[in-house]
Biopython code that builds the backbone (N, CA, C, O; Angstrom):
import numpy as np
from Bio.PDB.StructureBuilder import StructureBuilder

atoms = [
    (1, "MET", "N", (1.537, -4.541, 22.104)),
    (1, "MET", "CA", (0.800, -3.482, 21.234)),
    (1, "MET", "C", (0.961, -3.709, 19.789)),
    (1, "MET", "O", (1.999, -4.083, 19.244)),
    (2, "GLU", "N", (-0.118, -3.460, 19.244)),
    (2, "GLU", "CA", (-0.421, -3.890, 17.834)),
    (2, "GLU", "C", (0.161, -2.975, 17.053)),
    (2, "GLU", "O", (0.215, -1.817, 17.467)),
    (3, "TYR", "N", (0.740, -3.332, 15.701)),
    (3, "TYR", "CA", (1.530, -2.662, 14.802)),
    (3, "TYR", "C", (0.915, -3.011, 13.275)),
    (3, "TYR", "O", (0.286, -4.051, 13.080)),
    (4, "PRO", "N", (1.116, -2.230, 12.436)),
    (4, "PRO", "CA", (0.637, -2.374, 10.966)),
    (4, "PRO", "C", (1.366, -3.775, 10.496)),
    (4, "PRO", "O", (2.510, -3.925, 10.925)),
    (5, "GLU", "N", (0.852, -4.768, 9.700)),
    (5, "GLU", "CA", (1.591, -5.647, 9.278)),
    (5, "GLU", "C", (1.556, -5.619, 7.609)),
    (5, "GLU", "O", (0.624, -5.087, 7.006)),
    (6, "ARG", "N", (2.563, -6.189, 7.005)),
    (6, "ARG", "CA", (3.042, -6.291, 5.727)),
    (6, "ARG", "C", (1.687, -6.726, 5.076)),
    (6, "ARG", "O", (1.058, -7.665, 5.564)),
    (7, "GLY", "N", (1.332, -6.197, 4.218)),
    (7, "GLY", "CA", (0.159, -6.951, 3.210)),
    (7, "GLY", "C", (-1.325, -6.309, 3.576)),
    (7, "GLY", "O", (-2.328, -6.500, 2.887)),
    (8, "GLU", "N", (-1.279, -5.471, 4.851)),
    (8, "GLU", "CA", (-2.646, -4.817, 5.225)),
    (8, "GLU", "C", (-2.854, -3.707, 4.570)),
    (8, "GLU", "O", (-1.911, -2.980, 4.258)),
    (9, "VAL", "N", (-4.084, -3.427, 4.277)),
    (9, "VAL", "CA", (-4.511, -1.938, 3.733)),
    (9, "VAL", "C", (-5.041, -1.231, 4.759)),
    (9, "VAL", "O", (-5.959, -1.618, 5.483)),
    (10, "TYR", "N", (-4.358, 0.010, 4.840)),
    (10, "TYR", "CA", (-4.850, 1.135, 5.778)),
    (10, "TYR", "C", (-5.393, 2.395, 5.009)),
    (10, "TYR", "O", (-5.171, 2.617, 3.819)),
    (11, "LEU", "N", (-6.038, 3.085, 5.737)),
    (11, "LEU", "CA", (-6.678, 4.407, 5.009)),
    (11, "LEU", "C", (-5.508, 5.352, 5.844)),
    (11, "LEU", "O", (-5.291, 5.340, 7.056)),
    (12, "VAL", "N", (-4.797, 6.212, 4.739)),
    (12, "VAL", "CA", (-3.818, 7.045, 5.167)),
    (12, "VAL", "C", (-4.075, 8.457, 4.801)),
    (12, "VAL", "O", (-4.914, 8.699, 3.934)),
    (13, "ARG", "N", (-3.323, 9.556, 5.480)),
    (13, "ARG", "CA", (-3.440, 10.880, 4.988)),
    (13, "ARG", "C", (-2.211, 11.092, 4.689)),
    (13, "ARG", "O", (-1.291, 10.767, 5.440)),
    (14, "LEU", "N", (-2.042, 11.677, 3.528)),
    (14, "LEU", "CA", (-0.597, 11.949, 2.755)),
    (14, "LEU", "C", (-0.177, 12.925, 3.354)),
    (14, "LEU", "O", (-0.994, 13.685, 3.872)),
    (15, "PRO", "N", (1.548, 13.242, 3.476)),
    (15, "PRO", "CA", (1.804, 14.390, 4.176)),
    (15, "PRO", "C", (1.952, 15.503, 3.037)),
    (15, "PRO", "O", (2.133, 15.147, 1.872)),
    (16, "GLY", "N", (1.888, 16.582, 3.314)),
    (16, "GLY", "CA", (1.809, 17.726, 2.297)),
    (16, "GLY", "C", (0.503, 18.187, 1.613)),
    (16, "GLY", "O", (0.375, 19.154, 0.862)),
    (17, "GLN", "N", (-0.559, 17.201, 2.065)),
    (17, "GLN", "CA", (-1.987, 17.411, 1.449)),
    (17, "GLN", "C", (-2.789, 18.377, 2.376)),
    (17, "GLN", "O", (-2.575, 18.379, 3.589)),
    (18, "PRO", "N", (-3.599, 19.094, 1.872)),
    (18, "PRO", "CA", (-4.575, 19.921, 2.775)),
    (18, "PRO", "C", (-5.320, 18.992, 3.634)),
    (18, "PRO", "O", (-5.661, 17.923, 3.128)),
    (19, "ALA", "N", (-5.620, 19.233, 4.840)),
    (19, "ALA", "CA", (-6.462, 18.486, 5.634)),
    (19, "ALA", "C", (-7.647, 17.916, 5.114)),
    (19, "ALA", "O", (-8.070, 16.788, 5.364)),
    (20, "ASP", "N", (-8.306, 19.021, 4.156)),
    (20, "ASP", "CA", (-9.569, 18.472, 3.827)),
    (20, "ASP", "C", (-9.391, 17.756, 2.488)),
    (20, "ASP", "O", (-10.365, 17.668, 1.740)),
    (21, "LYS", "N", (-8.208, 17.237, 2.135)),
    (21, "LYS", "CA", (-7.971, 16.532, 0.998)),
    (21, "LYS", "C", (-8.486, 14.974, 1.376)),
    (21, "LYS", "O", (-8.133, 14.460, 2.438)),
    (22, "LYS", "N", (-9.222, 14.371, 0.561)),
    (22, "LYS", "CA", (-9.504, 12.988, 0.834)),
    (22, "LYS", "C", (-8.320, 12.141, 1.191)),
    (22, "LYS", "O", (-7.214, 12.279, 0.670)),
    (23, "MET", "N", (-8.668, 11.099, 2.271)),
    (23, "MET", "CA", (-7.765, 10.129, 2.536)),
    (23, "MET", "C", (-7.950, 8.995, 1.471)),
    (23, "MET", "O", (-8.897, 8.893, 0.691)),
    (24, "ARG", "N", (-6.910, 8.192, 1.580)),
    (24, "ARG", "CA", (-6.860, 7.140, 0.494)),
    (24, "ARG", "C", (-6.372, 5.958, 1.143)),
    (24, "ARG", "O", (-5.791, 6.074, 2.222)),
    (25, "PRO", "N", (-6.546, 4.780, 0.589)),
    (25, "PRO", "CA", (-6.087, 3.362, 1.055)),
    (25, "PRO", "C", (-4.598, 3.244, 0.701)),
    (25, "PRO", "O", (-4.134, 3.780, -0.305)),
    (26, "ALA", "N", (-3.988, 2.642, 1.421)),
    (26, "ALA", "CA", (-2.425, 2.378, 1.052)),
    (26, "ALA", "C", (-2.010, 1.099, 1.566)),
    (26, "ALA", "O", (-2.306, 0.802, 2.723)),
    (27, "LEU", "N", (-1.305, 0.244, 0.777)),
    (27, "LEU", "CA", (-0.856, -1.029, 1.109)),
    (27, "LEU", "C", (0.496, -1.020, 1.866)),
    (27, "LEU", "O", (1.526, -0.516, 1.417)),
    (28, "ILE", "N", (0.368, -1.677, 3.145)),
    (28, "ILE", "CA", (1.842, -1.775, 4.027)),
    (28, "ILE", "C", (2.874, -2.703, 3.281)),
    (28, "ILE", "O", (2.652, -3.913, 3.236)),
    (29, "VAL", "N", (3.937, -2.193, 2.727)),
    (29, "VAL", "CA", (4.987, -3.251, 2.212)),
    (29, "VAL", "C", (6.135, -3.598, 2.980)),
    (29, "VAL", "O", (6.837, -4.572, 2.712)),
    (30, "SER", "N", (6.373, -2.690, 4.088)),
    (30, "SER", "CA", (7.726, -2.937, 4.869)),
    (30, "SER", "C", (7.278, -4.158, 5.535)),
    (30, "SER", "O", (6.139, -4.600, 5.684)),
    (31, "LEU", "N", (8.669, -4.710, 5.988)),
    (31, "LEU", "CA", (8.725, -5.981, 6.949)),
    (31, "LEU", "C", (8.209, -5.766, 8.209)),
    (31, "LEU", "O", (8.421, -4.684, 8.757)),
    (32, "ASN", "N", (7.558, -6.638, 8.762)),
    (32, "ASN", "CA", (6.967, -6.625, 10.017)),
    (32, "ASN", "C", (7.845, -6.298, 11.117)),
    (32, "ASN", "O", (7.452, -5.466, 11.934)),
    (33, "VAL", "N", (9.184, -6.933, 11.276)),
    (33, "VAL", "CA", (10.099, -6.361, 12.149)),
    (33, "VAL", "C", (10.275, -4.930, 12.283)),
    (33, "VAL", "O", (10.386, -4.375, 13.376)),
    (34, "ARG", "N", (10.301, -4.301, 11.104)),
    (34, "ARG", "CA", (10.356, -2.833, 10.842)),
    (34, "ARG", "C", (9.177, -2.186, 11.227)),
    (34, "ARG", "O", (9.277, -1.087, 11.772)),
    (35, "ASN", "N", (7.974, -2.730, 11.018)),
    (35, "ASN", "CA", (6.786, -2.034, 11.430)),
    (35, "ASN", "C", (6.630, -1.905, 12.857)),
    (35, "ASN", "O", (6.084, -0.969, 13.440)),
    (36, "ARG", "N", (7.165, -2.941, 13.375)),
    (36, "ARG", "CA", (7.142, -3.086, 15.030)),
    (36, "ARG", "C", (8.113, -2.161, 15.635)),
    (36, "ARG", "O", (7.730, -1.582, 16.652)),
    (37, "LEU", "N", (9.476, -1.875, 15.136)),
    (37, "LEU", "CA", (10.461, -1.081, 15.804)),
    (37, "LEU", "C", (10.378, 0.399, 15.275)),
    (37, "LEU", "O", (10.560, 1.351, 16.035)),
    (38, "ALA", "N", (10.123, 0.535, 14.072)),
    (38, "ALA", "CA", (10.371, 1.908, 13.520)),
    (38, "ALA", "C", (8.992, 2.897, 13.782)),
    (38, "ALA", "O", (7.939, 2.558, 14.323)),
    (39, "SER", "N", (9.277, 3.937, 13.340)),
    (39, "SER", "CA", (8.130, 5.045, 13.757)),
    (39, "SER", "C", (7.359, 5.268, 12.389)),
    (39, "SER", "O", (6.440, 6.087, 12.360)),
    (40, "ASP", "N", (7.626, 4.735, 11.542)),
    (40, "ASP", "CA", (7.212, 4.870, 10.070)),
    (40, "ASP", "C", (7.135, 3.389, 9.404)),
    (40, "ASP", "O", (7.623, 2.355, 9.862)),
    (41, "VAL", "N", (6.345, 3.568, 8.125)),
    (41, "VAL", "CA", (6.200, 2.275, 7.536)),
    (41, "VAL", "C", (6.317, 2.797, 6.051)),
    (41, "VAL", "O", (6.183, 3.948, 5.634)),
    (42, "ILE", "N", (6.586, 1.712, 5.416)),
    (42, "ILE", "CA", (6.651, 1.667, 3.826)),
    (42, "ILE", "C", (5.368, 1.238, 3.194)),
    (42, "ILE", "O", (4.819, 0.160, 3.421)),
    (43, "VAL", "N", (4.943, 2.142, 2.403)),
    (43, "VAL", "CA", (3.517, 1.929, 1.832)),
    (43, "VAL", "C", (3.537, 2.151, 0.306)),
    (43, "VAL", "O", (4.446, 2.819, -0.186)),
    (44, "VAL", "N", (2.517, 1.586, -0.501)),
    (44, "VAL", "CA", (2.348, 1.768, -1.838)),
    (44, "VAL", "C", (0.803, 2.327, -1.850)),
    (44, "VAL", "O", (-0.107, 1.732, -1.274)),
    (45, "PRO", "N", (0.639, 3.477, -2.537)),
    (45, "PRO", "CA", (-0.949, 4.265, -2.321)),
    (45, "PRO", "C", (-1.915, 3.280, -3.469)),
    (45, "PRO", "O", (-1.448, 2.777, -4.490)),
    (46, "ILE", "N", (-3.086, 3.185, -3.092)),
    (46, "ILE", "CA", (-3.878, 2.322, -3.712)),
    (46, "ILE", "C", (-5.080, 3.503, -4.426)),
    (46, "ILE", "O", (-5.505, 4.488, -3.821)),
    (47, "SER", "N", (-5.451, 3.117, -5.780)),
    (47, "SER", "CA", (-6.169, 4.130, -6.433)),
    (47, "SER", "C", (-7.234, 3.162, -7.191)),
    (47, "SER", "O", (-6.973, 2.089, -7.734)),
    (48, "THR", "N", (-8.494, 3.802, -7.094)),
    (48, "THR", "CA", (-9.612, 3.082, -7.882)),
    (48, "THR", "C", (-9.663, 3.527, -9.416)),
    (48, "THR", "O", (-10.528, 3.080, -10.169)),
    (49, "THR", "N", (-8.702, 4.421, -9.831)),
    (49, "THR", "CA", (-8.625, 4.686, -11.165)),
    (49, "THR", "C", (-7.783, 3.607, -11.650)),
    (49, "THR", "O", (-6.628, 3.503, -11.238)),
    (50, "LEU", "N", (-8.327, 2.708, -12.587)),
    (50, "LEU", "CA", (-7.772, 1.660, -13.099)),
    (50, "LEU", "C", (-7.194, 1.888, -14.468)),
    (50, "LEU", "O", (-7.780, 1.913, -15.550)),
    (51, "ARG", "N", (-5.866, 2.054, -14.182)),
    (51, "ARG", "CA", (-5.001, 2.328, -15.520)),
    (51, "ARG", "C", (-3.793, 1.209, -15.409)),
    (51, "ARG", "O", (-3.125, 0.989, -14.398)),
    (52, "LEU", "N", (-3.662, 0.504, -16.784)),
    (52, "LEU", "CA", (-2.685, -0.485, -16.803)),
    (52, "LEU", "C", (-1.413, 0.190, -17.018)),
    (52, "LEU", "O", (-1.268, 1.129, -17.800)),
    (53, "ALA", "N", (-0.559, -0.286, -16.349)),
    (53, "ALA", "CA", (0.887, 0.221, -16.394)),
    (53, "ALA", "C", (1.694, -1.107, -15.659)),
    (53, "ALA", "O", (1.145, -1.930, -14.926)),
    (54, "PRO", "N", (3.107, -1.096, -16.043)),
    (54, "PRO", "CA", (3.944, -2.166, -15.738)),
    (54, "PRO", "C", (3.969, -2.076, -14.022)),
    (54, "PRO", "O", (4.063, -3.141, -13.411)),
    (55, "THR", "N", (3.903, -1.070, -13.424)),
    (55, "THR", "CA", (4.181, -0.770, -12.086)),
    (55, "THR", "C", (2.837, -0.832, -11.268)),
    (55, "THR", "O", (2.852, -0.668, -10.048)),
    (56, "HIS", "N", (1.720, -1.063, -11.937)),
    (56, "HIS", "CA", (0.560, -0.999, -11.273)),
    (56, "HIS", "C", (0.104, -2.437, -10.887)),
    (56, "HIS", "O", (0.294, -3.218, -11.820)),
    (57, "VAL", "N", (-0.390, -2.957, -9.886)),
    (57, "VAL", "CA", (-1.062, -4.342, -9.642)),
    (57, "VAL", "C", (-2.631, -4.041, -9.269)),
    (57, "VAL", "O", (-3.088, -3.142, -8.563)),
    (58, "GLU", "N", (-3.247, -5.003, -9.920)),
    (58, "GLU", "CA", (-4.747, -4.887, -9.771)),
    (58, "GLU", "C", (-5.141, -5.638, -8.390)),
    (58, "GLU", "O", (-4.754, -6.782, -8.151)),
    (59, "LEU", "N", (-5.956, -4.873, -7.495)),
    (59, "LEU", "CA", (-6.460, -5.675, -6.624)),
    (59, "LEU", "C", (-7.969, -5.712, -6.412)),
    (59, "LEU", "O", (-8.672, -4.736, -6.150)),
    (60, "PRO", "N", (-8.429, -7.170, -6.585)),
    (60, "PRO", "CA", (-9.920, -7.214, -6.945)),
    (60, "PRO", "C", (-10.630, -6.735, -5.577)),
    (60, "PRO", "O", (-10.134, -6.588, -4.460)),
    (61, "ARG", "N", (-11.875, -6.550, -5.999)),
    (61, "ARG", "CA", (-12.769, -6.022, -4.986)),
    (61, "ARG", "C", (-12.664, -7.149, -3.897)),
    (61, "ARG", "O", (-12.646, -8.347, -4.182)),
    (62, "GLY", "N", (-12.598, -6.649, -2.624)),
    (62, "GLY", "CA", (-12.533, -7.653, -1.470)),
    (62, "GLY", "C", (-11.099, -8.067, -0.956)),
    (62, "GLY", "O", (-10.872, -8.550, 0.153)),
    (63, "GLU", "N", (-10.233, -7.819, -1.869)),
    (63, "GLU", "CA", (-8.872, -8.123, -1.458)),
    (63, "GLU", "C", (-8.356, -7.097, -0.493)),
    (63, "GLU", "O", (-8.444, -5.876, -0.628)),
    (64, "GLY", "N", (-7.755, -7.817, 0.590)),
    (64, "GLY", "CA", (-7.301, -6.772, 1.785)),
    (64, "GLY", "C", (-8.550, -5.835, 2.167)),
    (64, "GLY", "O", (-8.369, -4.678, 2.546)),
    (65, "GLY", "N", (-9.856, -6.415, 2.044)),
    (65, "GLY", "CA", (-10.937, -5.474, 2.513)),
    (65, "GLY", "C", (-11.299, -4.362, 1.727)),
    (65, "GLY", "O", (-12.077, -3.544, 2.219)),
    (66, "LEU", "N", (-10.787, -4.166, 0.382)),
    (66, "LEU", "CA", (-11.131, -3.149, -0.510)),
    (66, "LEU", "C", (-12.492, -3.402, -0.957)),
    (66, "LEU", "O", (-12.879, -4.539, -1.226)),
    (67, "ASP", "N", (-13.326, -2.228, -1.056)),
    (67, "ASP", "CA", (-14.818, -2.202, -1.414)),
    (67, "ASP", "C", (-15.022, -2.398, -2.950)),
    (67, "ASP", "O", (-16.020, -2.801, -3.546)),
    (68, "ARG", "N", (-13.862, -2.022, -3.407)),
    (68, "ARG", "CA", (-13.847, -1.855, -5.186)),
    (68, "ARG", "C", (-12.584, -2.381, -5.564)),
    (68, "ARG", "O", (-11.600, -2.443, -4.827)),
    (69, "THR", "N", (-12.656, -2.762, -6.761)),
    (69, "THR", "CA", (-11.586, -3.101, -7.582)),
    (69, "THR", "C", (-10.606, -1.913, -7.714)),
    (69, "THR", "O", (-11.054, -0.807, -8.018)),
    (70, "SER", "N", (-9.297, -2.098, -7.498)),
    (70, "SER", "CA", (-8.369, -0.976, -7.255)),
    (70, "SER", "C", (-7.059, -1.294, -7.959)),
    (70, "SER", "O", (-6.975, -2.396, -8.500)),
    (71, "VAL", "N", (-5.922, -0.371, -8.019)),
    (71, "VAL", "CA", (-4.575, -0.895, -8.193)),
    (71, "VAL", "C", (-3.717, -0.255, -7.422)),
    (71, "VAL", "O", (-3.872, 0.950, -7.227)),
    (72, "ALA", "N", (-2.751, -0.896, -6.899)),
    (72, "ALA", "CA", (-1.613, -0.748, -6.110)),
    (72, "ALA", "C", (-0.492, -0.109, -6.997)),
    (72, "ALA", "O", (0.218, -0.765, -7.759)),
    (73, "LYS", "N", (-0.404, 1.396, -6.792)),
    (73, "LYS", "CA", (0.450, 2.283, -7.546)),
    (73, "LYS", "C", (1.932, 2.031, -7.257)),
    (73, "LYS", "O", (2.427, 2.864, -6.497)),
    (74, "CYS", "N", (2.675, 1.154, -7.654)),
    (74, "CYS", "CA", (4.020, 0.689, -7.031)),
    (74, "CYS", "C", (5.003, 1.682, -7.218)),
    (74, "CYS", "O", (5.932, 1.851, -6.428)),
    (75, "GLU", "N", (4.803, 2.422, -8.362)),
    (75, "GLU", "CA", (5.894, 3.368, -8.594)),
    (75, "GLU", "C", (5.850, 4.634, -7.511)),
    (75, "GLU", "O", (6.750, 5.473, -7.498)),
    (76, "GLN", "N", (4.898, 4.679, -6.750)),
    (76, "GLN", "CA", (4.840, 5.671, -5.818)),
    (76, "GLN", "C", (5.070, 5.157, -4.373)),
    (76, "GLN", "O", (4.521, 5.682, -3.405)),
    (77, "ILE", "N", (5.782, 4.266, -4.297)),
    (77, "ILE", "CA", (6.098, 3.738, -2.990)),
    (77, "ILE", "C", (6.593, 4.948, -2.168)),
    (77, "ILE", "O", (7.279, 5.831, -2.683)),
    (78, "THR", "N", (6.225, 4.958, -0.889)),
    (78, "THR", "CA", (6.782, 6.073, -0.049)),
    (78, "THR", "C", (6.881, 5.559, 1.471)),
    (78, "THR", "O", (6.340, 4.528, 1.871)),
    (79, "THR", "N", (7.613, 6.387, 2.218)),
    (79, "THR", "CA", (7.507, 6.082, 3.753)),
    (79, "THR", "C", (6.723, 7.028, 4.423)),
    (79, "THR", "O", (6.727, 8.224, 4.135)),
    (80, "LEU", "N", (5.927, 6.429, 5.474)),
    (80, "LEU", "CA", (4.918, 7.476, 6.297)),
    (80, "LEU", "C", (5.049, 7.219, 7.690)),
    (80, "LEU", "O", (5.192, 6.080, 8.132)),
    (81, "ASP", "N", (5.000, 8.338, 8.463)),
    (81, "ASP", "CA", (5.069, 8.241, 9.828)),
    (81, "ASP", "C", (3.731, 7.494, 10.102)),
    (81, "ASP", "O", (2.692, 7.755, 9.497)),
    (82, "LYS", "N", (3.853, 6.495, 11.114)),
    (82, "LYS", "CA", (2.786, 5.912, 11.685)),
    (82, "LYS", "C", (1.519, 6.667, 12.005)),
    (82, "LYS", "O", (0.385, 6.189, 11.970)),
    (83, "SER", "N", (1.904, 8.103, 12.370)),
    (83, "SER", "CA", (0.803, 9.098, 12.840)),
    (83, "SER", "C", (-0.166, 9.348, 11.285)),
    (83, "SER", "O", (-1.327, 9.752, 11.348)),
    (84, "PHE", "N", (0.373, 9.106, 10.237)),
    (84, "PHE", "CA", (-0.534, 9.162, 9.074)),
    (84, "PHE", "C", (-1.346, 8.295, 8.701)),
    (84, "PHE", "O", (-2.084, 8.480, 7.733)),
    (85, "LEU", "N", (-1.344, 6.966, 9.561)),
    (85, "LEU", "CA", (-2.313, 5.691, 9.483)),
    (85, "LEU", "C", (-3.683, 6.265, 10.121)),
    (85, "LEU", "O", (-3.696, 6.457, 11.337)),
    (86, "ILE", "N", (-4.717, 6.519, 9.434)),
    (86, "ILE", "CA", (-5.824, 6.876, 9.872)),
    (86, "ILE", "C", (-6.790, 5.755, 10.358)),
    (86, "ILE", "O", (-7.312, 5.842, 11.469)),
    (87, "ARG", "N", (-7.010, 4.792, 9.600)),
    (87, "ARG", "CA", (-7.784, 3.612, 10.011)),
    (87, "ARG", "C", (-7.300, 2.240, 9.535)),
    (87, "ARG", "O", (-6.387, 2.352, 8.718)),
    (88, "GLY", "N", (-7.617, 1.091, 9.785)),
    (88, "GLY", "CA", (-7.217, -0.034, 9.437)),
    (88, "GLY", "C", (-6.655, -0.902, 10.377)),
    (88, "GLY", "O", (-6.549, -0.474, 11.526)),
    (89, "PRO", "N", (-6.231, -2.161, 10.095)),
    (89, "PRO", "CA", (-6.394, -2.754, 8.555)),
    (89, "PRO", "C", (-7.981, -2.905, 8.177)),
    (89, "PRO", "O", (-8.912, -2.911, 8.983)),
    (90, "PHE", "N", (-8.048, -3.006, 6.985)),
    (90, "PHE", "CA", (-9.598, -2.890, 6.495)),
    (90, "PHE", "C", (-10.100, -4.405, 6.891)),
    (90, "PHE", "O", (-11.132, -4.615, 7.529)),
    (91, "SER", "N", (-9.172, -5.470, 6.394)),
    (91, "SER", "CA", (-9.345, -6.954, 6.881)),
    (91, "SER", "C", (-8.151, -7.711, 6.944)),
    (91, "SER", "O", (-7.168, -7.142, 7.419)),
    (92, "SER", "N", (-8.040, -8.889, 6.557)),
    (92, "SER", "CA", (-6.873, -9.687, 6.774)),
    (92, "SER", "C", (-5.805, -9.045, 5.397)),
    (92, "SER", "O", (-6.141, -8.244, 4.524)),
    (93, "THR", "N", (-4.607, -9.643, 5.567)),
    (93, "THR", "CA", (-3.597, -9.412, 4.374)),
    (93, "THR", "C", (-4.162, -9.683, 3.041)),
    (93, "THR", "O", (-5.153, -10.396, 2.886)),
    (94, "ILE", "N", (-3.530, -9.114, 2.085)),
    (94, "ILE", "CA", (-3.633, -9.255, 0.693)),
    (94, "ILE", "C", (-2.945, -10.822, 0.593)),
    (94, "ILE", "O", (-2.116, -11.246, 1.399)),
    (95, "ASN", "N", (-3.466, -11.567, -0.554)),
    (95, "ASN", "CA", (-3.073, -12.888, -0.728)),
    (95, "ASN", "C", (-1.446, -13.138, -0.955)),
    (95, "ASN", "O", (-0.957, -12.147, -1.497)),
    (96, "PRO", "N", (-0.715, -13.918, -0.761)),
    (96, "PRO", "CA", (0.525, -14.106, -1.107)),
    (96, "PRO", "C", (0.972, -13.761, -2.566)),
    (96, "PRO", "O", (1.974, -13.080, -2.784)),
    (97, "ALA", "N", (0.193, -14.258, -3.527)),
    (97, "ALA", "CA", (0.481, -14.215, -4.595)),
    (97, "ALA", "C", (0.326, -12.502, -5.396)),
    (97, "ALA", "O", (0.977, -12.050, -6.338)),
    (98, "LYS", "N", (-0.549, -11.989, -4.758)),
    (98, "LYS", "CA", (-0.853, -10.603, -5.015)),
    (98, "LYS", "C", (0.410, -9.835, -4.392)),
    (98, "LYS", "O", (0.946, -8.915, -5.011)),
    (99, "MET", "N", (0.796, -10.205, -3.305)),
    (99, "MET", "CA", (2.060, -9.504, -2.617)),
    (99, "MET", "C", (3.334, -9.747, -3.545)),
    (99, "MET", "O", (4.138, -8.842, -3.770)),
    (100, "SER", "N", (3.441, -10.835, -3.988)),
    (100, "SER", "CA", (4.614, -10.999, -5.115)),
    (100, "SER", "C", (4.555, -10.232, -6.273)),
    (100, "SER", "O", (5.585, -9.812, -6.798)),
    (101, "GLU", "N", (3.358, -9.992, -6.756)),
    (101, "GLU", "CA", (3.124, -9.082, -8.052)),
    (101, "GLU", "C", (3.521, -7.815, -7.311)),
    (101, "GLU", "O", (4.414, -7.261, -7.952)),
    (102, "VAL", "N", (3.237, -7.210, -6.319)),
    (102, "VAL", "CA", (3.493, -5.941, -5.845)),
    (102, "VAL", "C", (5.006, -5.675, -5.621)),
    (102, "VAL", "O", (5.571, -4.608, -5.863)),
    (103, "GLU", "N", (5.645, -6.926, -5.067)),
    (103, "GLU", "CA", (6.914, -6.833, -5.217)),
    (103, "GLU", "C", (7.702, -6.870, -6.432)),
    (103, "GLU", "O", (8.793, -6.300, -6.428)),
    (104, "LYS", "N", (7.272, -7.494, -7.521)),
    (104, "LYS", "CA", (7.880, -7.353, -8.778)),
    (104, "LYS", "C", (7.467, -5.785, -9.488)),
    (104, "LYS", "O", (8.112, -5.196, -10.356)),
    (105, "ALA", "N", (6.524, -5.452, -8.995)),
    (105, "ALA", "CA", (6.024, -4.233, -9.655)),
    (105, "ALA", "C", (6.943, -2.938, -9.153)),
    (105, "ALA", "O", (7.162, -1.952, -9.857)),
    (106, "ILE", "N", (7.494, -3.156, -7.641)),
    (106, "ILE", "CA", (8.133, -2.301, -7.002)),
    (106, "ILE", "C", (9.428, -2.469, -7.623)),
    (106, "ILE", "O", (9.991, -1.378, -7.714)),
    (107, "GLN", "N", (10.071, -3.371, -8.057)),
    (107, "GLN", "CA", (11.518, -3.833, -8.496)),
    (107, "GLN", "C", (11.441, -3.119, -9.990)),
    (107, "GLN", "O", (12.421, -2.471, -10.359)),
    (108, "ARG", "N", (10.466, -3.216, -10.715)),
    (108, "ARG", "CA", (10.134, -2.520, -12.049)),
    (108, "ARG", "C", (10.499, -0.861, -11.766)),
    (108, "ARG", "O", (11.259, -0.112, -12.381)),
    (109, "ALA", "N", (9.796, -0.664, -10.801)),
    (109, "ALA", "CA", (9.557, 0.847, -10.634)),
    (109, "ALA", "C", (10.998, 1.446, -10.282)),
    (109, "ALA", "O", (11.342, 2.591, -10.578)),
    (110, "ILE", "N", (11.686, 0.636, -9.699)),
    (110, "ILE", "CA", (13.024, 1.229, -9.252)),
    (110, "ILE", "C", (14.226, 0.617, -10.093)),
    (110, "ILE", "O", (15.362, 0.846, -9.675)),
    (111, "GLY", "N", (14.050, -0.226, -11.370)),
    (111, "GLY", "CA", (14.936, -0.455, -12.187)),
    (111, "GLY", "C", (15.722, -1.734, -11.927)),
    (111, "GLY", "O", (16.779, -1.919, -12.530)),
    (112, "ILE", "N", (15.213, -2.701, -10.981)),
    (112, "ILE", "CA", (15.873, -3.772, -10.691)),
    (112, "ILE", "C", (15.596, -4.829, -11.829)),
    (112, "ILE", "O", (16.479, -5.543, -12.307)),
    (113, "ILE", "N", (14.479, -4.846, -12.150)),
    (113, "ILE", "CA", (13.832, -5.849, -13.315)),
    (113, "ILE", "C", (13.080, -4.659, -14.497)),
    (113, "ILE", "O", (12.502, -3.593, -14.283)),
    (114, "LEU", "N", (13.322, -5.232, -15.503)),
    (114, "LEU", "CA", (12.605, -4.371, -16.695)),
    (114, "LEU", "C", (11.218, -4.748, -17.093)),
    (114, "LEU", "O", (10.916, -5.941, -17.070)),
    (115, "PRO", "N", (10.415, -3.923, -17.425)),
    (115, "PRO", "CA", (8.933, -4.156, -17.683)),
    (115, "PRO", "C", (8.581, -5.288, -18.732)),
    (115, "PRO", "O", (7.406, -5.540, -18.998)),
]
sb = StructureBuilder()
sb.init_structure("model")
sb.init_model(0)
sb.init_chain("A")
sb.init_seg("    ")
for serial, (resi, resn, name, xyz) in enumerate(atoms, 1):
    if name == "N":
        sb.init_residue(resn, " ", resi, " ")
    sb.init_atom(name, np.array(xyz, "f"), 0.0, 1.0, " ", f" {name:<3s}", serial, name[0])
structure = sb.get_structure()
């Protein structure tokens, strides 16, 4: 059985949002063993509104299958039931250097490392 993999980009529906609200891409950040065994995944939402912030990581067009340059908003890390994953992965995983940037931005967001 297939399961989402760390570093893949999926189109997701966010809980609590009206059904007609647009879906958005999100980056899977949870470990593969967890993705395989748990009913949920840990994700970081992705936005095309490019704002510089210590907790944002720019993802260039093409990265993870994105059709536009975007940012991973690592301060908004959240857990989603797998039923909220609508479509994906877009393509292969994001590159390891970008994933490392995302990990550092998550650490900044939760106060492990300072900006």
